[in-house]
C-alpha positions in Angstrom: -56.4 54.2 -138.3 -53.3 53.4 -140.0 -53.5 55.4 -143.6 -54.4 53.8 -146.6 -52.6 54.8 -149.7 -54.8 57.3 -151.7 -55.2 54.4 -154.5 -54.3 50.8 -153.3 -53.1 49.2 -156.9 -54.3 45.8 -157.9 -51.7 43.2 -156.8 -48.7 43.2 -159.0 -47.2 40.1 -160.4 -43.7 40.4 -161.7 -43.3 39.5 -165.4 -41.7 35.9 -166.4 -42.1 34.4 -162.8 -40.6 30.8 -162.6 -43.4 28.2 -162.1 -40.6 26.1 -160.6 -37.2 26.5 -158.4 -34.8 24.3 -158.7 -31.5 23.1 -156.7 -28.3 24.1 -158.0 -25.5 21.4 -157.7 -22.1 21.4 -159.2 -23.1 23.7 -162.4 -26.5 22.5 -163.1 -30.0 23.3 -162.2 -31.4 19.8 -160.9 -34.7 18.6 -159.1 -34.7 16.8 -155.9 -33.5 12.9 -156.3 -36.7 12.0 -155.0 -38.9 14.6 -156.9 -40.1 15.9 -153.5 -41.2 19.8 -153.7 -42.7 22.1 -151.7 -45.2 25.0 -152.4 -44.2 29.1 -152.7 -46.7 31.5 -151.8 -46.9 35.1 -152.1 -47.6 37.5 -149.1 -50.5 39.4 -150.2 -52.5 36.9 -151.8 -51.4 34.1 -150.1 -51.8 31.8 -153.1 -49.1 30.0 -154.4 -47.4 31.0 -157.4 -44.2 28.0 -157.9 -43.1 25.2 -156.6 -39.8 24.4 -155.5 -37.3 21.4 -155.1 -37.4 20.2 -151.5 -34.0 19.0 -150.8 -33.6 16.1 -148.6 -30.4 14.2 -147.4 -29.3 12.7 -150.7 -29.6 16.1 -152.5 -27.3 17.7 -149.7 -25.1 14.6 -149.8 -24.7 15.8 -153.7 -24.3 19.3 -153.1 -21.6 18.9 -150.3 -19.8 16.4 -152.6 -19.8 18.9 -155.5 -18.3 21.2 -153.1 -15.9 19.3 -151.6 -14.6 18.1 -155.0 -14.2 21.8 -156.3 -12.3 22.8 -152.9 -9.9 19.6 -152.8 -9.4 19.4 -156.6 -10.5 22.8 -158.4 -8.7 26.0 -159.3 -10.6 28.2 -156.7 -8.8 27.8 -153.3 -5.4 28.1 -154.8 -6.1 31.2 -157.1 -4.3 34.3 -156.1 -6.3 36.7 -154.1 -6.2 39.4 -157.2 -7.6 36.6 -159.4 -10.7 35.8 -156.9 -11.7 39.5 -156.3 -11.6 40.1 -160.3 -14.7 37.4 -160.1 -16.1 38.7 -156.8 -16.3 42.3 -158.9 -17.7 40.9 -161.9 -20.6 39.4 -159.5 -21.4 42.6 -157.8 -21.5 44.2 -161.1 -24.2 41.7 -162.1 -26.0 42.2 -158.6 -26.0 46.1 -159.3 -27.3 45.4 -163.0 -30.1 43.5 -161.8 -31.3 46.1 -159.0 -34.5 46.6 -160.3 -35.4 42.9 -161.2 -34.3 41.8 -158.0 -36.2 44.4 -156.1 -39.4 43.6 -157.7 -38.9 40.1 -157.1 -37.7 40.6 -153.3 -41.0 42.7 -152.9 -43.4 40.1 -154.6 -41.9 37.2 -152.5 -41.2 38.8 -148.8 -43.9 41.3 -148.8 -41.6 44.4 -148.0 -42.0 47.7 -149.7 -40.4 48.3 -152.7 -38.6 51.7 -152.0 -36.8 49.2 -149.1 -36.4 46.3 -151.3 -34.6 48.9 -153.8 -31.6 49.4 -151.7 -30.9 45.5 -151.0 -29.2 44.8 -154.5 -26.4 47.6 -153.9 -25.7 46.7 -150.3 -25.4 43.3 -151.5 -22.8 44.3 -154.5 -21.2 46.2 -151.4 -20.3 43.2 -149.7 -18.9 41.5 -152.6 -16.6 44.8 -153.4 -15.7 45.3 -149.8 -14.4 41.5 -149.4 -12.7 41.6 -153.0 -10.9 44.6 -151.7 -10.3 42.9 -148.4 -8.9 39.6 -149.3 -6.2 41.8 -151.7 -5.2 44.0 -149.4 -5.1 41.2 -146.7 -1.8 40.7 -144.7 -0.9 38.3 -141.8 1.5 38.9 -138.9 5.3 38.1 -138.6 6.7 38.0 -135.4 10.4 37.9 -135.0 13.1 37.3 -132.7 16.3 38.8 -134.0 18.8 36.5 -135.1 17.0 33.3 -133.3 13.4 32.5 -134.8 10.9 33.8 -137.4 7.3 33.2 -137.0 4.8 33.7 -139.6 0.8 32.9 -140.1 -0.9 31.1 -142.9 -4.3 31.9 -143.8 -6.0 29.0 -145.5 -9.6 28.1 -146.5 -11.4 25.6 -144.4 -13.3 23.9 -146.7 -17.5 23.5 -147.5 -19.1 26.2 -145.9 -23.0 25.7 -145.1 -24.7 29.0 -145.0 -28.4 28.9 -144.1 -30.2 32.3 -144.6 -33.5 33.7 -143.3 -36.3 35.0 -145.0 -36.0 38.8 -144.1 -34.1 40.8 -146.5 -33.2 37.4 -148.0 -30.7 38.2 -151.0 -28.8 41.0 -149.0 -28.1 38.8 -146.3 -27.0 35.6 -148.5 -24.4 37.7 -150.1 -23.3 38.5 -146.3 -22.4 35.2 -146.1 -21.5 34.4 -149.4 -18.8 37.1 -150.1 -16.6 36.1 -147.5 -16.8 32.9 -147.5 -16.0 33.0 -151.6 -13.3 35.6 -151.2 -11.4 33.5 -148.5 -11.5 30.7 -151.2 -13.5 28.1 -149.7 -16.6 26.2 -151.8 -20.3 26.4 -150.2 -23.6 25.1 -150.2 -26.3 27.7 -149.5 -29.7 26.7 -147.9 -32.0 29.6 -148.4 -35.3 30.3 -146.2 -37.9 28.0 -147.5 -40.5 31.3 -147.5 -38.3 33.0 -149.9 -36.5 31.0 -152.2 -37.1 33.2 -155.1 -34.2 35.9 -155.2 -32.0 33.0 -154.1 -32.6 31.5 -157.4 -30.7 34.4 -159.1 -27.3 33.6 -157.8 -26.5 30.4 -159.7 -26.5 32.7 -163.2 -24.8 35.4 -161.7 -22.0 33.1 -160.4 -21.8 31.6 -163.9 -21.5 34.4 -165.7 -18.8 36.0 -163.5 -16.8 33.0 -163.9 -17.1 31.3 -160.8 -16.0 27.6 -161.3 -18.8 25.0 -161.3 -18.9 23.3 -157.9 -17.7 26.0 -155.9 -21.5 27.5 -155.4 -24.3 24.9 -154.8 -27.7 25.8 -153.5 -30.1 23.0 -152.3 -33.5 24.7 -151.3 -35.9 23.0 -148.5 -37.4 23.0 -145.3 -35.2 23.5 -142.2 -35.8 20.3 -140.4 -34.9 18.1 -143.5 -32.2 20.2 -145.8 -31.1 22.5 -143.3 -31.0 19.5 -140.9 -28.6 17.4 -143.3 -26.4 20.3 -143.6 -25.8 20.7 -140.2 -24.9 16.9 -139.5 -22.8 16.7 -142.7 -19.5 15.3 -141.9 -17.7 16.9 -144.6 -19.1 20.3 -144.0 -17.0 21.7 -141.3 -18.4 25.2 -141.3 -21.7 26.8 -140.4 -23.0 30.1 -140.7 -26.6 30.5 -140.0 -28.8 33.6 -139.3 -32.4 32.6 -137.6 -34.0 32.6 -134.5 -32.9 31.5 -131.2 -34.5 28.2 -130.6 -33.2 26.8 -134.3 -29.7 28.1 -133.6 -29.8 25.7 -130.1 -30.6 22.9 -132.5 -28.0 23.7 -134.6 -25.5 24.0 -132.0 -26.3 20.5 -130.5 -26.4 19.2 -133.6 -22.9 20.7 -134.8 -21.4 18.9 -131.7 -21.0 15.9 -133.2 -18.1 16.7 -135.8 -16.8 20.0 -133.3 -17.9 22.2 -136.7 -17.3 26.0 -136.7 -20.3 28.0 -135.9 -21.5 31.7 -136.5 -24.9 32.2 -135.5 -26.7 35.6 -135.5 -29.9 34.5 -133.9 -32.9 36.9 -132.1 -33.2 40.4 -130.7 -35.3 42.3 -128.4 -33.1 45.3 -128.8 -33.7 48.3 -126.4 -34.1 51.8 -127.7 -33.4 54.3 -124.7 -34.6 58.2 -124.9 -33.2 60.5 -122.2 -34.9 63.6 -121.3 -32.0 65.5 -122.9 -32.2 63.9 -126.5 -33.2 65.4 -129.3 -36.8 64.2 -129.4 -37.6 64.6 -133.0 -34.3 62.7 -134.1 -35.2 60.1 -131.4 -38.9 59.4 -132.5 -37.7 59.5 -136.5 -34.8 57.0 -135.9 -37.2 54.7 -133.4 -40.4 54.4 -135.6 -38.0 53.4 -138.7 -36.0 51.0 -136.6 -39.2 49.2 -135.8 -41.2 49.6 -138.3 -39.3 49.4 -141.5 -39.0 45.9 -143.0 -42.2 45.4 -141.7 -40.6 44.7 -138.6 -39.0 42.0 -139.7 -35.7 43.0 -138.5 -33.4 41.3 -135.9 -31.9 44.6 -134.6 -35.5 46.2 -134.5 -35.7 48.8 -131.5 -38.6 47.1 -130.5 -38.5 48.1 -126.8 -38.5 51.5 -126.4 -37.6 52.8 -122.9 -38.1 56.7 -122.1 -37.1 58.6 -119.2 -40.2 59.6 -117.4 -40.0 63.6 -117.5 -40.6 63.1 -121.5 -42.7 60.2 -121.3 -46.2 61.2 -122.1 -44.9 63.8 -124.5 -42.9 61.1 -126.3 -45.7 58.6 -126.3 -48.2 61.2 -128.0 -45.7 62.3 -130.6 -44.9 58.6 -131.3 -48.6 57.7 -131.4 -49.3 60.1 -133.8 -46.8 59.2 -136.0 -47.5 55.4 -136.0 -51.1 56.0 -136.8 -50.1 57.9 -140.3 -47.8 55.0 -141.4 -49.0 54.3 -144.6 -49.8 50.0 -145.0 -50.3 49.0 -148.2 -49.3 46.6 -151.4 -45.9 46.1 -151.4 -45.4 47.5 -154.7 -47.0 50.8 -154.1 -44.0 53.2 -153.7 -46.1 54.8 -151.1 -46.5 52.1 -149.0 -44.3 52.4 -145.8 -45.3 48.9 -144.3 -46.1 46.0 -146.2 -47.0 42.2 -145.9 -45.5 40.0 -143.4 -43.9 37.1 -145.2 -45.9 34.3 -144.8 -49.5 33.1 -142.9 -47.6 31.3 -140.2 -45.6 34.2 -139.6 -48.7 36.6 -139.6 -50.5 34.3 -137.0 -47.5 34.4 -134.8 -47.5 38.1 -134.8 -51.3 38.5 -134.6 -51.2 36.4 -131.5 -48.7 38.8 -130.0 -50.6 41.7 -130.4 -53.8 40.3 -128.5 -51.8 39.4 -125.6 -50.6 42.8 -125.9 -53.7 44.1 -125.3 -53.6 42.9 -122.0 -50.1 43.7 -121.3 -50.0 47.5 -122.3 -52.2 50.3 -123.1 -52.8 50.0 -126.7 -51.9 53.5 -128.3 -52.1 52.6 -132.2 -52.9 49.5 -134.6 -54.2 46.4 -132.9 -54.9 44.4 -135.7 -55.4 44.2 -139.6 -56.1 47.5 -141.0 -59.6 48.1 -142.3 -58.9 48.8 -145.6 -56.7 45.6 -146.3 -59.5 42.5 -145.8 -56.8 39.9 -147.2 -53.0 39.1 -147.1 -50.7 39.5 -144.0 -51.3 42.7 -142.8 -50.8 44.3 -139.5 -51.3 47.9 -138.6 -48.2 49.6 -136.7 -49.1 48.4 -133.2 -47.7 50.7 -130.1 -48.6 49.6 -126.5 -47.3 51.9 -124.0 -46.9 51.3 -120.0 -45.3 47.7 -120.5 -43.9 46.1 -117.3 -41.0 44.3 -117.8 -42.1 41.0 -117.1 -44.8 41.3 -120.0 -44.3 38.4 -123.1 -44.5 41.4 -125.7 -41.7 43.1 -123.4 -39.6 39.7 -123.5 -40.3 38.1 -126.3 -39.3 38.4 -130.0 -42.3 39.2 -132.3 -40.4 40.2 -135.5 -43.1 42.5 -136.3 -44.5 45.9 -136.4 -45.3 45.8 -132.7 -43.8 48.1 -130.1 -43.6 48.7 -126.3 -43.0 51.7 -124.5 -41.8 51.5 -120.9 -40.9 54.8 -118.5 -37.7 54.9 -116.3 -36.8 56.8 -113.7 -32.9 57.2 -114.0 -29.9 55.8 -115.8 -29.8 52.8 -113.1 -33.3 51.9 -114.1 -32.7 52.4 -117.9 -29.9 50.1 -117.6 -31.5 47.5 -115.6 -34.6 47.5 -118.1 -32.4 47.4 -121.0 -30.6 44.3 -120.0 -33.5 42.7 -118.8 -34.3 40.3 -121.7 -32.4 37.0 -122.6 -31.4 38.6 -125.8 -28.7 40.9 -126.5 -27.9 42.5 -130.0 -28.4 45.9 -130.5 -29.4 48.9 -128.6 -30.1 52.6 -129.5 -29.0 55.5 -126.6 -30.6 59.0 -127.4 -28.8 61.3 -125.0 -26.9 64.8 -125.5 -24.4 63.6 -122.6 -21.3 62.3 -123.7 -20.6 60.9 -120.6 -23.6 59.2 -119.8 -23.7 57.9 -123.4 -20.1 55.9 -123.5 -20.8 54.9 -120.1 -24.2 53.2 -120.9 -22.9 51.6 -124.1 -19.7 49.9 -121.9 -22.4 48.6 -119.4 -25.6 47.6 -121.7 -25.3 43.9 -122.7 -25.6 44.2 -126.5 -23.0 43.5 -129.2 -23.8 46.6 -131.1 -24.9 49.9 -130.0 -25.8 52.9 -131.9 -25.9 56.8 -130.4 -28.1 59.1 -131.5 -28.4 57.0 -134.5 -30.5 54.3 -136.3 -29.1 51.3 -137.7 -26.1 52.3 -140.0 -23.2 50.0 -140.5 -19.7 50.6 -141.2 -18.6 46.9 -143.0 -15.5 47.0 -141.3 -16.9 46.4 -137.9 -18.1 43.4 -136.3 -21.7 42.1 -136.4 -23.1 39.8 -133.9 -24.5 39.6 -130.6 -24.6 38.3 -126.9 -26.7 36.0 -124.5 -29.4 34.6 -126.6 -28.6 36.6 -129.7 -25.6 35.0 -131.1 -22.5 33.2 -130.9 -19.6 34.8 -132.8 -18.8 37.8 -135.2 -18.7 38.1 -138.8 -17.9 41.6 -140.6 -14.5 42.8 -141.8 -11.8 40.9 -140.5 -13.6 39.1 -138.4 -15.5 37.1 -141.3 -11.9 36.7 -142.6 -10.8 34.8 -139.0 -14.4 32.6 -139.2 -13.7 31.5 -142.9 -10.1 30.6 -142.2 -7.6 28.8 -140.8 -4.3 30.5 -139.1 -1.6 28.1 -139.6 1.4 29.1 -137.4 4.7 28.5 -138.9 8.1 28.5 -136.7 11.4 28.6 -138.3 15.0 28.7 -136.1 17.5 30.8 -137.9 20.5 29.4 -135.6 21.2 26.6 -133.1 19.0 25.6 -130.8 19.5 24.0 -127.6 17.4 20.8 -127.1 17.7 17.9 -124.5 19.0 15.1 -126.3 17.1 12.0 -124.9 18.6 8.6 -125.3 22.0 10.3 -126.1 25.4 8.9 -124.0 25.7 12.4 -122.6 22.3 12.8 -121.5 22.7 9.4 -119.8 25.9 10.2 -117.9 24.3 13.6 -116.8 21.4 11.6 -115.4 23.5 8.8 -113.6 25.9 12.1 -111.8 
């Protein structure tokens, strides 16, 4: 049984919680034009603690109009990179200053353990600092043909960027899109996830205090099929950056086609964690436990399919199971908690249904349902299934919760076949001491990102994105700069250029001859 905390605290509620969350359009907090709202609940008590303005098409229209006006006539796109960078660094300072407040709000709203939520503010701040540095250091190519031609590239912001963000680590993932979109001189309309609007509401004051001009940042809360749909379809929004599940991404792809929008989409994942017999077994267990059970298992890059070489399979399963059973599930604000509450009752029901499916598709080694000491709230014990066949639903489908499958393999070829046997291709983790195998396997695995003998640690300069059903395009580092800018080629001739003279007397005579 999953270990409870020694003393489960009473449910913690942060002070000064808002009871109503508004949109932020053109520098003002506003309600929906039609007065529509939706309820916001916390995942521990599953009771409503606030209402939020529910954006409709008319609210998106207002936000896009404000962003468009700020882009066409405002100072932001015309500022020098250093001027924008100063504001981005002030934003980073403000985010860091709110680290504790942000962590308690994020934990309350999402159910993430407080110790894992605390790092999100620092990561968000670093995103702004990184792109502040990048735009100042940015340079573009000049191509020369000596004495004949010079060609150079202008990078120009594109316009209004529509940013649609998920509910897992929402504030940090919002910063991941906001920082490069703003750094490159675009204006934005942010549509945060409806399950977790609380921390997004902090951005407005942060940006205002940092000196961001009105209209550059706009926020519209609401449901994906209403506010999100209107943002995707709006003709004055040329860019959409979306993080979320694959079926929603497919809908966005279809709806963006009419206006030929630029799309960047980081979608679902079912990432393999491949453990060979020569691996550092203890390190592999540490990493694979953290990789699937941190953030309550609600992470796109979770290594939720563990593939283990047959020679060490039973040893791995035994050690992994013992550790999984000792993971502390409890109130998210208890610093001892390692797995908190899933974000929403709807998502809890989905994950719980997969746990039941798994009981007929694999050998249950740990978990399997709600922890006995937590009769209320969206809690699921870390669940481990072994001997899972590649055709099983729990092997193939994204669960997005604290559930992992373990499957044996005989050799490198079978490991690669199992790793690639899914529609997804976001990440992969490979554990082996054999460098030739490690690099060869990385080359051949169908994944946008691979970690060798490591858990999920990133350099912000590297591309982030997936292949197959896990996404479209990449962001991160210069890839983000590429997405949020147009690259205009300018060509200059340095001398006389020979060209045909259509319609001239000489041309006519030559043609007659």
